[in-house]
Each structure stands twice: as C-alpha cells, then as structure tokens.
N, CA, C, O and the ligand as a Tripos MOL2 file, in Angstrom:
@<TRIPOS>MOLECULE
protein
  253   251    64     0     0
PROTEIN
NO_CHARGES

@<TRIPOS>ATOM
      1 N           0.8520   -1.1960    0.0000 N.3       1 MET1
      2 CA          0.0000    0.0000    0.0000 C.3       1 MET1
      3 C           0.8900    1.2510    0.0000 C.2       1 MET1
      4 O           1.6470    1.4840    0.9430 O.2       1 MET1
      5 N           0.7930    2.0150   -1.0230 N.am      2 THR2
      6 CA          1.6120    3.2200   -1.1040 C.3       2 THR2
      7 C           0.7420    4.4540   -0.9660 C.2       2 THR2
      8 O          -0.3810    4.5060   -1.4680 O.2       2 THR2
      9 N           1.2740    5.4250   -0.2880 N.am      3 GLU3
     10 CA          0.5280    6.6650   -0.1010 C.3       3 GLU3
     11 C           1.2870    7.7920   -0.7910 C.2       3 GLU3
     12 O           2.4090    8.1280   -0.4130 O.2       3 GLU3
     13 N           0.6710    8.3540   -1.7820 N.am      4 GLU4
     14 CA          1.3410    9.4200   -2.5230 C.3       4 GLU4
     15 C           0.9090   10.7810   -2.0100 C.2       4 GLU4
     16 O          -0.2610   11.0070   -1.7010 O.2       4 GLU4
     17 N           1.8500   11.6550   -1.9290 N.am      5 THR5
     18 CA          1.5320   13.0290   -1.5600 C.3       5 THR5
     19 C           1.6280   13.8850   -2.8120 C.2       5 THR5
     20 O           2.6820   13.9830   -3.4390 O.2       5 THR5
     21 N           0.5230   14.4920   -3.1580 N.am      6 LEU6
     22 CA          0.5160   15.3510   -4.3350 C.3       6 LEU6
     23 C           0.8580   16.7780   -3.9240 C.2       6 LEU6
     24 O           0.3690   17.2950   -2.9200 O.2       6 LEU6
     25 N           1.6870   17.3780   -4.7090 N.am      7 ILE7
     26 CA          2.1020   18.7550   -4.4300 C.3       7 ILE7
     27 C           1.5360   19.6610   -5.5220 C.2       7 ILE7
     28 O           1.6730   19.3830   -6.7130 O.2       7 ILE7
     29 N           0.9020   20.7400   -5.0940 N.am      8 CYS8
     30 CA          0.3820   21.7080   -6.0580 C.3       8 CYS8
     31 C           1.5440   22.3350   -6.8230 C.2       8 CYS8
     32 O           2.4980   22.8400   -6.2300 O.2       8 CYS8
     33 N           1.4470   22.2950   -8.1410 N.am      9 GLU9
     34 CA          2.5600   22.8180   -8.9450 C.3       9 GLU9
     35 C           2.6530   24.3380   -8.8910 C.2       9 GLU9
     36 O           3.6820   24.9110   -9.2480 O.2       9 GLU9
     37 N           1.5850   24.9900   -8.4480 N.am     10 TYR10
     38 CA          1.6000   26.4570   -8.3810 C.3      10 TYR10
     39 C           2.0740   26.9590   -7.0190 C.2      10 TYR10
     40 O           2.8420   27.9170   -6.9340 O.2      10 TYR10
     41 N           1.6060   26.2990   -5.9490 N.am     11 CYS11
     42 CA          1.8800   26.7940   -4.5990 C.3      11 CYS11
     43 C           2.9610   25.9950   -3.8830 C.2      11 CYS11
     44 O           3.5020   26.4400   -2.8710 O.2      11 CYS11
     45 N           3.2730   24.8170   -4.4100 N.am     12 ASP12
     46 CA          4.2380   23.9410   -3.7520 C.3      12 ASP12
     47 C           3.6960   23.4980   -2.3950 C.2      12 ASP12
     48 O           4.4650   23.2360   -1.4700 O.2      12 ASP12
     49 N           2.3720   23.4150   -2.2800 N.am     13 ALA13
     50 CA          1.7440   22.9960   -1.0370 C.3      13 ALA13
     51 C           1.1910   21.5800   -1.1950 C.2      13 ALA13
     52 O           0.8050   21.1750   -2.2910 O.2      13 ALA13
     53 N           1.1560   20.8400   -0.1020 N.am     14 ALA14
     54 CA          0.6380   19.4730   -0.1450 C.3      14 ALA14
     55 C          -0.8780   19.4960   -0.3000 C.2      14 ALA14
     56 O          -1.5800   20.1910    0.4340 O.2      14 ALA14
     57 N          -1.3660   18.7320   -1.2590 N.am     15 MET15
     58 CA         -2.8040   18.6860   -1.4970 C.3      15 MET15
     59 C          -3.4840   17.8050   -0.4580 C.2      15 MET15
     60 O          -2.8790   16.8750    0.0740 O.2      15 MET15
     61 N          -4.7530   18.1090   -0.1750 N.am     16 GLN16
     62 CA         -5.5060   17.3550    0.8190 C.3      16 GLN16
     63 C          -6.6990   16.6930    0.1560 C.2      16 GLN16
     64 O          -7.2910   17.2190   -0.7860 O.2      16 GLN16
     65 N          -7.0380   15.5010    0.6870 N.am     17 GLU17
     66 CA         -8.1580   14.7680    0.1150 C.3      17 GLU17
     67 C          -9.4800   15.3350    0.6180 C.2      17 GLU17
     68 O          -9.6480   15.5910    1.8100 O.2      17 GLU17
     69 N         -10.3990   15.5220   -0.2930 N.am     18 MET18
     70 CA        -11.7290   15.9830    0.0840 C.3      18 MET18
     71 C         -12.7420   15.4170   -0.8860 C.2      18 MET18
     72 O         -12.4090   15.0690   -2.0190 O.2      18 MET18
     73 N         -13.9780   15.3270   -0.4340 N.am     19 GLU19
     74 CA        -15.0170   14.8020   -1.3010 C.3      19 GLU19
     75 C         -15.6430   15.9560   -2.0660 C.2      19 GLU19
     76 O         -16.0200   16.9750   -1.4870 O.2      19 GLU19
     77 N         -15.7470   15.7810   -3.3740 N.am     20 ALA20
     78 CA        -16.3010   16.8370   -4.2020 C.3      20 ALA20
     79 C         -17.4380   16.2760   -5.0390 C.2      20 ALA20
     80 O         -17.4400   15.0980   -5.3980 O.2      20 ALA20
     81 N         -18.3970   17.1280   -5.3430 N.am     21 ALA21
     82 CA        -19.5110   16.7300   -6.1890 C.3      21 ALA21
     83 C         -19.2530   17.2440   -7.5920 C.2      21 ALA21
     84 O         -18.9430   18.4190   -7.7910 O.2      21 ALA21
     85 N         -19.3810   16.3600   -8.5530 N.am     22 PHE22
     86 CA        -19.1730   16.7350   -9.9390 C.3      22 PHE22
     87 C         -20.4970   16.6600  -10.6780 C.2      22 PHE22
     88 O         -21.3810   15.8750  -10.3360 O.2      22 PHE22
     89 N         -20.6060   17.4750  -11.6720 N.am     23 SER23
     90 CA        -21.7630   17.3830  -12.5550 C.3      23 SER23
     91 C         -21.2240   17.0780  -13.9400 C.2      23 SER23
     92 O         -20.3650   17.7910  -14.4580 O.2      23 SER23
     93 N         -21.7300   16.0300  -14.5210 N.am     24 TYR24
     94 CA        -21.1700   15.6050  -15.8030 C.3      24 TYR24
     95 C         -22.2870   15.0740  -16.6780 C.2      24 TYR24
     96 O         -22.9550   14.1010  -16.3290 O.2      24 TYR24
     97 N         -22.4830   15.7140  -17.8060 N.am     25 LEU25
     98 CA        -23.5240   15.3130  -18.7640 C.3      25 LEU25
     99 C         -24.8830   15.1690  -18.0860 C.2      25 LEU25
    100 O         -25.6220   14.2190  -18.3440 O.2      25 LEU25
    101 N         -25.1990   16.1220  -17.2200 N.am     26 GLY26
    102 CA        -26.5040   16.1240  -16.5900 C.3      26 GLY26
    103 C         -26.6060   15.1870  -15.4030 C.2      26 GLY26
    104 O         -27.6470   15.1310  -14.7480 O.2      26 GLY26
    105 N         -25.5470   14.4520  -15.1170 N.am     27 ARG27
    106 CA        -25.5570   13.5700  -13.9630 C.3      27 ARG27
    107 C         -24.5570   14.0930  -12.9480 C.2      27 ARG27
    108 O         -23.5410   14.6840  -13.3130 O.2      27 ARG27
    109 N         -24.8500   13.8730  -11.6710 N.am     28 SER28
    110 CA        -23.9070   14.2920  -10.6500 C.3      28 SER28
    111 C         -23.3900   13.0640   -9.9280 C.2      28 SER28
    112 O         -24.1150   12.0900   -9.7270 O.2      28 SER28
    113 N         -22.1500   13.1250   -9.5480 N.am     29 PHE29
    114 CA        -21.5660   12.0410   -8.7770 C.3      29 PHE29
    115 C         -20.5480   12.6170   -7.8270 C.2      29 PHE29
    116 O         -20.0440   13.7240   -8.0200 O.2      29 PHE29
    117 N         -20.2540   11.8520   -6.7980 N.am     30 ARG30
    118 CA        -19.3020   12.3200   -5.7950 C.3      30 ARG30
    119 C         -18.0440   11.4750   -5.8610 C.2      30 ARG30
    120 O         -18.0930   10.2680   -6.0980 O.2      30 ARG30
    121 N         -16.9500   12.1180   -5.6500 N.am     31 HIS31
    122 CA        -15.6900   11.3980   -5.6920 C.3      31 HIS31
    123 C         -14.6890   12.1160   -4.8180 C.2      31 HIS31
    124 O         -14.6850   13.3430   -4.7240 O.2      31 HIS31
    125 N         -13.8450   11.3320   -4.1830 N.am     32 LYS32
    126 CA        -12.8020   11.9550   -3.3730 C.3      32 LYS32
    127 C         -11.6780   12.4060   -4.2800 C.2      32 LYS32
    128 O         -11.1560   11.6380   -5.0880 O.2      32 LYS32
    129 N         -11.3250   13.6480   -4.1330 N.am     33 VAL33
    130 CA        -10.2660   14.2020   -4.9710 C.3      33 VAL33
    131 C          -9.2380   14.9000   -4.0950 C.2      33 VAL33
    132 O          -9.4980   15.2210   -2.9350 O.2      33 VAL33
    133 N          -8.0910   15.1210   -4.6630 N.am     34 MET34
    134 CA         -7.0490   15.8680   -3.9660 C.3      34 MET34
    135 C          -7.1880   17.3370   -4.3620 C.2      34 MET34
    136 O          -7.3360   17.6730   -5.5370 O.2      34 MET34
    137 N          -7.1360   18.1900   -3.3590 N.am     35 ARG35
    138 CA         -7.3160   19.6040   -3.6210 C.3      35 ARG35
    139 C          -6.2690   20.4240   -2.8780 C.2      35 ARG35
    140 O          -5.9080   20.1130   -1.7430 O.2      35 ARG35
    141 N          -5.7970   21.4580   -3.5230 N.am     36 CYS36
    142 CA         -4.8130   22.3410   -2.9050 C.3      36 CYS36
    143 C          -5.5300   23.2620   -1.9230 C.2      36 CYS36
    144 O          -6.4740   23.9540   -2.3060 O.2      36 CYS36
    145 N          -5.0920   23.2800   -0.6500 N.am     37 PRO37
    146 CA         -5.7400   24.1230    0.3540 C.3      37 PRO37
    147 C          -5.4410   25.6000    0.1510 C.2      37 PRO37
    148 O          -6.1020   26.4530    0.7450 O.2      37 PRO37
    149 N          -4.4640   25.9080   -0.6720 N.am     38 VAL38
    150 CA         -4.0580   27.3070   -0.8570 C.3      38 VAL38
    151 C          -4.8260   27.9480   -2.0130 C.2      38 VAL38
    152 O          -5.4880   28.9700   -1.8310 O.2      38 VAL38
    153 N          -4.7350   27.3490   -3.2010 N.am     39 CYS39
    154 CA         -5.3590   27.9730   -4.3630 C.3      39 CYS39
    155 C          -6.6420   27.2700   -4.7890 C.2      39 CYS39
    156 O          -7.3710   27.7760   -5.6420 O.2      39 CYS39
    157 N          -6.9270   26.0940   -4.1950 N.am     40 GLY40
    158 CA         -8.1740   25.4090   -4.5020 C.3      40 GLY40
    159 C          -8.1240   24.5740   -5.7630 C.2      40 GLY40
    160 O          -9.1520   24.0750   -6.2190 O.2      40 GLY40
    161 N          -6.9420   24.4160   -6.3330 N.am     41 LEU41
    162 CA         -6.7940   23.5950   -7.5280 C.3      41 LEU41
    163 C          -7.1870   22.1570   -7.2160 C.2      41 LEU41
    164 O          -6.7170   21.5770   -6.2370 O.2      41 LEU41
    165 N          -8.0410   21.5910   -8.0420 N.am     42 VAL42
    166 CA         -8.4830   20.2080   -7.8480 C.3      42 VAL42
    167 C          -7.7340   19.3000   -8.8090 C.2      42 VAL42
    168 O          -7.6530   19.5490  -10.0120 O.2      42 VAL42
    169 N          -7.1960   18.2510   -8.2370 N.am     43 TYR43
    170 CA         -6.4870   17.2820   -9.0700 C.3      43 TYR43
    171 C          -7.4470   16.1590   -9.4380 C.2      43 TYR43
    172 O          -7.9270   15.4360   -8.5650 O.2      43 TYR43
    173 N          -7.7230   16.0160  -10.7050 N.am     44 ILE44
    174 CA         -8.5800   14.9290  -11.1660 C.3      44 ILE44
    175 C          -7.6780   13.7640  -11.5770 C.2      44 ILE44
    176 O          -6.8500   13.8950  -12.4770 O.2      44 ILE44
    177 N          -7.8480   12.6330  -10.9110 N.am     45 PRO45
    178 CA         -7.0120   11.4950  -11.2700 C.3      45 PRO45
    179 C          -7.2180   11.0990  -12.7290 C.2      45 PRO45
    180 O          -8.3400   11.0850  -13.2360 O.2      45 PRO45
    181 N          -6.1380   10.7870  -13.3710 N.am     46 GLU46
    182 CA         -6.1930   10.4170  -14.7810 C.3      46 GLU46
    183 C          -7.1310    9.2280  -14.9900 C.2      46 GLU46
    184 O          -7.8320    9.1320  -15.9970 O.2      46 GLU46
    185 N          -7.1210    8.3410  -14.0200 N.am     47 GLU47
    186 CA         -7.9650    7.1490  -14.0860 C.3      47 GLU47
    187 C          -9.4420    7.5240  -14.1680 C.2      47 GLU47
    188 O         -10.2040    6.9700  -14.9600 O.2      47 GLU47
    189 N          -9.8180    8.4780  -13.3270 N.am     48 LEU48
    190 CA        -11.2120    8.9200  -13.3100 C.3      48 LEU48
    191 C         -11.5610    9.6390  -14.6090 C.2      48 LEU48
    192 O         -12.6120    9.3920  -15.2000 O.2      48 LEU48
    193 N         -10.6890   10.5150  -15.0430 N.am     49 ALA49
    194 CA        -10.9410   11.2760  -16.2630 C.3      49 ALA49
    195 C         -11.0770   10.3410  -17.4580 C.2      49 ALA49
    196 O         -11.9860   10.4940  -18.2740 O.2      49 ALA49
    197 N         -10.1850    9.3900  -17.5560 N.am     50 ARG50
    198 CA        -10.2240    8.4400  -18.6690 C.3      50 ARG50
    199 C         -11.4820    7.5860  -18.6190 C.2      50 ARG50
    200 O         -12.1060    7.3260  -19.6480 O.2      50 ARG50
    201 N         -11.8500    7.1510  -17.4150 N.am     51 GLY51
    202 CA        -13.0380    6.3070  -17.2570 C.3      51 GLY51
    203 C         -14.2820    7.0260  -17.7380 C.2      51 GLY51
    204 O         -15.1170    6.4450  -18.4310 O.2      51 GLY51
    205 N         -14.4030    8.2800  -17.3720 N.am     52 ARG52
    206 CA        -15.5720    9.0580  -17.7670 C.3      52 ARG52
    207 C         -15.5460    9.3320  -19.2600 C.2      52 ARG52
    208 O         -16.5820    9.2870  -19.9230 O.2      52 ARG52
    209 N         -14.3900    9.6100  -19.7780 N.am     53 MET53
    210 CA        -14.2780    9.8640  -21.2090 C.3      53 MET53
    211 C         -14.7010    8.6370  -22.0050 C.2      53 MET53
    212 O         -15.3690    8.7480  -23.0330 O.2      53 MET53
    213 N         -14.3080    7.4800  -21.5210 N.am     54 ARG54
    214 CA        -14.6500    6.2470  -22.2090 C.3      54 ARG54
    215 C         -16.1570    6.0330  -22.2140 C.2      54 ARG54
    216 O         -16.7280    5.5990  -23.2150 O.2      54 ARG54
    217 N         -16.7990    6.3420  -21.0890 N.am     55 GLU55
    218 CA        -18.2550    6.2180  -21.0160 C.3      55 GLU55
    219 C         -18.9120    7.1130  -22.0640 C.2      55 GLU55
    220 O         -19.8840    6.7260  -22.7120 O.2      55 GLU55
    221 N         -18.3720    8.2950  -22.2130 N.am     56 VAL56
    222 CA        -18.9230    9.2460  -23.1780 C.3      56 VAL56
    223 C         -18.7440    8.7080  -24.5910 C.2      56 VAL56
    224 O         -19.6680    8.7460  -25.4030 O.2      56 VAL56
    225 N         -17.5570    8.2120  -24.8740 N.am     57 GLU57
    226 CA        -17.2870    7.6650  -26.1980 C.3      57 GLU57
    227 C         -18.2170    6.5240  -26.5160 C.2      57 GLU57
    228 O         -18.7330    6.4270  -27.6290 O.2      57 GLU57
    229 N         -18.4380    5.6500  -25.5360 N.am     58 MET58
    230 CA        -19.3110    4.5030  -25.7550 C.3      58 MET58
    231 C         -20.7400    4.9590  -26.0120 C.2      58 MET58
    232 O         -21.4330    4.4090  -26.8680 O.2      58 MET58
    233 N         -21.1720    5.9660  -25.2650 N.am     59 ALA59
    234 CA        -22.5330    6.4710  -25.4190 C.3      59 ALA59
    235 C         -22.7020    7.0800  -26.8180 C.2      59 ALA59
    236 O         -23.7550    6.9400  -27.4400 O.2      59 ALA59
    237 N         -21.6740    7.7450  -27.2930 N.am     60 LEU60
    238 CA        -21.7490    8.3690  -28.6070 C.3      60 LEU60
    239 C         -21.7790    7.3170  -29.7270 C.2      60 LEU60
    240 O         -22.4570    7.4890  -30.7400 O.2      60 LEU60
    241 N         -21.0400    6.2420  -29.5240 N.am     61 GLU61
    242 CA        -20.9980    5.2000  -30.5420 C.3      61 GLU61
    243 C         -22.3210    4.4640  -30.6830 C.2      61 GLU61
    244 O         -22.6150    3.9050  -31.7400 O.2      61 GLU61
    245 N         -23.1230    4.4630  -29.6160 N.am     62 ASP62
    246 CA        -24.4070    3.7890  -29.6650 C.3      62 ASP62
    247 C         -25.3940    4.4620  -30.6040 C.2      62 ASP62
    248 O         -26.3170    3.8280  -31.1140 O.2      62 ASP62
    249 N         -25.1870    5.7580  -30.8260 N.am     63 LYS63
    250 CA        -26.1710    6.4930  -31.6070 C.3      63 LYS63
    251 C         -25.8450    6.5470  -33.1020 C.2      63 LYS63
    252 O         -26.5970    7.1390  -33.8770 O.2      63 LYS63
    253 ZN         -2.1500   25.5680   -5.0760 Zn       64 ZN64
@<TRIPOS>BOND
     1     1     2 1
     2     2     3 1
     3     3     4 2
     4     3     5 am
     5     5     6 1
     6     6     7 1
     7     7     8 2
     8     7     9 am
     9     9    10 1
    10    10    11 1
    11    11    12 2
    12    11    13 am
    13    13    14 1
    14    14    15 1
    15    15    16 2
    16    15    17 am
    17    17    18 1
    18    18    19 1
    19    19    20 2
    20    19    21 am
    21    21    22 1
    22    22    23 1
    23    23    24 2
    24    23    25 am
    25    25    26 1
    26    26    27 1
    27    27    28 2
    28    27    29 am
    29    29    30 1
    30    30    31 1
    31    31    32 2
    32    31    33 am
    33    33    34 1
    34    34    35 1
    35    35    36 2
    36    35    37 am
    37    37    38 1
    38    38    39 1
    39    39    40 2
    40    39    41 am
    41    41    42 1
    42    42    43 1
    43    43    44 2
    44    43    45 am
    45    45    46 1
    46    46    47 1
    47    47    48 2
    48    47    49 am
    49    49    50 1
    50    50    51 1
    51    51    52 2
    52    51    53 am
    53    53    54 1
    54    54    55 1
    55    55    56 2
    56    55    57 am
    57    57    58 1
    58    58    59 1
    59    59    60 2
    60    59    61 am
    61    61    62 1
    62    62    63 1
    63    63    64 2
    64    63    65 am
    65    65    66 1
    66    66    67 1
    67    67    68 2
    68    67    69 am
    69    69    70 1
    70    70    71 1
    71    71    72 2
    72    71    73 am
    73    73    74 1
    74    74    75 1
    75    75    76 2
    76    75    77 am
    77    77    78 1
    78    78    79 1
    79    79    80 2
    80    79    81 am
    81    81    82 1
    82    82    83 1
    83    83    84 2
    84    83    85 am
    85    85    86 1
    86    86    87 1
    87    87    88 2
    88    87    89 am
    89    89    90 1
    90    90    91 1
    91    91    92 2
    92    91    93 am
    93    93    94 1
    94    94    95 1
    95    95    96 2
    96    95    97 am
    97    97    98 1
    98    98    99 1
    99    99   100 2
   100    99   101 am
   101   101   102 1
   102   102   103 1
   103   103   104 2
   104   103   105 am
   105   105   106 1
   106   106   107 1
   107   107   108 2
   108   107   109 am
   109   109   110 1
   110   110   111 1
   111   111   112 2
   112   111   113 am
   113   113   114 1
   114   114   115 1
   115   115   116 2
   116   115   117 am
   117   117   118 1
   118   118   119 1
   119   119   120 2
   120   119   121 am
   121   121   122 1
   122   122   123 1
   123   123   124 2
   124   123   125 am
   125   125   126 1
   126   126   127 1
   127   127   128 2
   128   127   129 am
   129   129   130 1
   130   130   131 1
   131   131   132 2
   132   131   133 am
   133   133   134 1
   134   134   135 1
   135   135   136 2
   136   135   137 am
   137   137   138 1
   138   138   139 1
   139   139   140 2
   140   139   141 am
   141   141   142 1
   142   142   143 1
   143   143   144 2
   144   143   145 am
   145   145   146 1
   146   146   147 1
   147   147   148 2
   148   147   149 am
   149   149   150 1
   150   150   151 1
   151   151   152 2
   152   151   153 am
   153   153   154 1
   154   154   155 1
   155   155   156 2
   156   155   157 am
   157   157   158 1
   158   158   159 1
   159   159   160 2
   160   159   161 am
   161   161   162 1
   162   162   163 1
   163   163   164 2
   164   163   165 am
   165   165   166 1
   166   166   167 1
   167   167   168 2
   168   167   169 am
   169   169   170 1
   170   170   171 1
   171   171   172 2
   172   171   173 am
   173   173   174 1
   174   174   175 1
   175   175   176 2
   176   175   177 am
   177   177   178 1
   178   178   179 1
   179   179   180 2
   180   179   181 am
   181   181   182 1
   182   182   183 1
   183   183   184 2
   184   183   185 am
   185   185   186 1
   186   186   187 1
   187   187   188 2
   188   187   189 am
   189   189   190 1
   190   190   191 1
   191   191   192 2
   192   191   193 am
   193   193   194 1
   194   194   195 1
   195   195   196 2
   196   195   197 am
   197   197   198 1
   198   198   199 1
   199   199   200 2
   200   199   201 am
   201   201   202 1
   202   202   203 1
   203   203   204 2
   204   203   205 am
   205   205   206 1
   206   206   207 1
   207   207   208 2
   208   207   209 am
   209   209   210 1
   210   210   211 1
   211   211   212 2
   212   211   213 am
   213   213   214 1
   214   214   215 1
   215   215   216 2
   216   215   217 am
   217   217   218 1
   218   218   219 1
   219   219   220 2
   220   219   221 am
   221   221   222 1
   222   222   223 1
   223   223   224 2
   224   223   225 am
   225   225   226 1
   226   226   227 1
   227   227   228 2
   228   227   229 am
   229   229   230 1
   230   230   231 1
   231   231   232 2
   232   231   233 am
   233   233   234 1
   234   234   235 1
   235   235   236 2
   236   235   237 am
   237   237   238 1
   238   238   239 1
   239   239   240 2
   240   239   241 am
   241   241   242 1
   242   242   243 1
   243   243   244 2
   244   243   245 am
   245   245   246 1
   246   246   247 1
   247   247   248 2
   248   247   249 am
   249   249   250 1
   250   250   251 1
   251   251   252 2
@<TRIPOS>SUBSTRUCTURE
     1 MET1         2 RESIDUE 1 A MET
     2 THR2         6 RESIDUE 1 A THR
     3 GLU3        10 RESIDUE 1 A GLU
     4 GLU4        14 RESIDUE 1 A GLU
     5 THR5        18 RESIDUE 1 A THR
     6 LEU6        22 RESIDUE 1 A LEU
     7 ILE7        26 RESIDUE 1 A ILE
     8 CYS8        30 RESIDUE 1 A CYS
     9 GLU9        34 RESIDUE 1 A GLU
    10 TYR10       38 RESIDUE 1 A TYR
    11 CYS11       42 RESIDUE 1 A CYS
    12 ASP12       46 RESIDUE 1 A ASP
    13 ALA13       50 RESIDUE 1 A ALA
    14 ALA14       54 RESIDUE 1 A ALA
    15 MET15       58 RESIDUE 1 A MET
    16 GLN16       62 RESIDUE 1 A GLN
    17 GLU17       66 RESIDUE 1 A GLU
    18 MET18       70 RESIDUE 1 A MET
    19 GLU19       74 RESIDUE 1 A GLU
    20 ALA20       78 RESIDUE 1 A ALA
    21 ALA21       82 RESIDUE 1 A ALA
    22 PHE22       86 RESIDUE 1 A PHE
    23 SER23       90 RESIDUE 1 A SER
    24 TYR24       94 RESIDUE 1 A TYR
    25 LEU25       98 RESIDUE 1 A LEU
    26 GLY26      102 RESIDUE 1 A GLY
    27 ARG27      106 RESIDUE 1 A ARG
    28 SER28      110 RESIDUE 1 A SER
    29 PHE29      114 RESIDUE 1 A PHE
    30 ARG30      118 RESIDUE 1 A ARG
    31 HIS31      122 RESIDUE 1 A HIS
    32 LYS32      126 RESIDUE 1 A LYS
    33 VAL33      130 RESIDUE 1 A VAL
    34 MET34      134 RESIDUE 1 A MET
    35 ARG35      138 RESIDUE 1 A ARG
    36 CYS36      142 RESIDUE 1 A CYS
    37 PRO37      146 RESIDUE 1 A PRO
    38 VAL38      150 RESIDUE 1 A VAL
    39 CYS39      154 RESIDUE 1 A CYS
    40 GLY40      158 RESIDUE 1 A GLY
    41 LEU41      162 RESIDUE 1 A LEU
    42 VAL42      166 RESIDUE 1 A VAL
    43 TYR43      170 RESIDUE 1 A TYR
    44 ILE44      174 RESIDUE 1 A ILE
    45 PRO45      178 RESIDUE 1 A PRO
    46 GLU46      182 RESIDUE 1 A GLU
    47 GLU47      186 RESIDUE 1 A GLU
    48 LEU48      190 RESIDUE 1 A LEU
    49 ALA49      194 RESIDUE 1 A ALA
    50 ARG50      198 RESIDUE 1 A ARG
    51 GLY51      202 RESIDUE 1 A GLY
    52 ARG52      206 RESIDUE 1 A ARG
    53 MET53      210 RESIDUE 1 A MET
    54 ARG54      214 RESIDUE 1 A ARG
    55 GLU55      218 RESIDUE 1 A GLU
    56 VAL56      222 RESIDUE 1 A VAL
    57 GLU57      226 RESIDUE 1 A GLU
    58 MET58      230 RESIDUE 1 A MET
    59 ALA59      234 RESIDUE 1 A ALA
    60 LEU60      238 RESIDUE 1 A LEU
    61 GLU61      242 RESIDUE 1 A GLU
    62 ASP62      246 RESIDUE 1 A ASP
    63 LYS63      250 RESIDUE 1 A LYS
    64 ZN64       253 GROUP 0 **** ****
C-alpha cells in the first residue's frame, strides 16, 4: 500500500483529500479528490478522467 503526496505545482503545497460533487452530462456524482488548500486547484485522477471519457465515447458510438 503506497501513499502518494501530491504537491500543487503552483503553490508547492501538499494537497488534501476531500469529497467533491461533480456534474457531468446532466448527472452528478461524488468522488474523493485531492485539492490544494491554498489555491483550490483540484487534481482529477487520470484514471477517473479516462473512465468518464470512455463512457462518453461509448454512449456516442451507440447512436
Ligand atoms: Zn495551489
């Protein structure tokens, strides 16, 4: 089990985990994200971004 500490590239501050609500294509979902306590920059994990993008692509291909 590895624990990564994300550092904000703008503030050089350690990001903190928080739960955020997202709205995407008319649907809302909650996900824990890392956020900079200084500037509020939210880090979206690549895994999450890719997963959602794939869902969109699949939905588009159906039509
Ligand atoms: Zn920051």
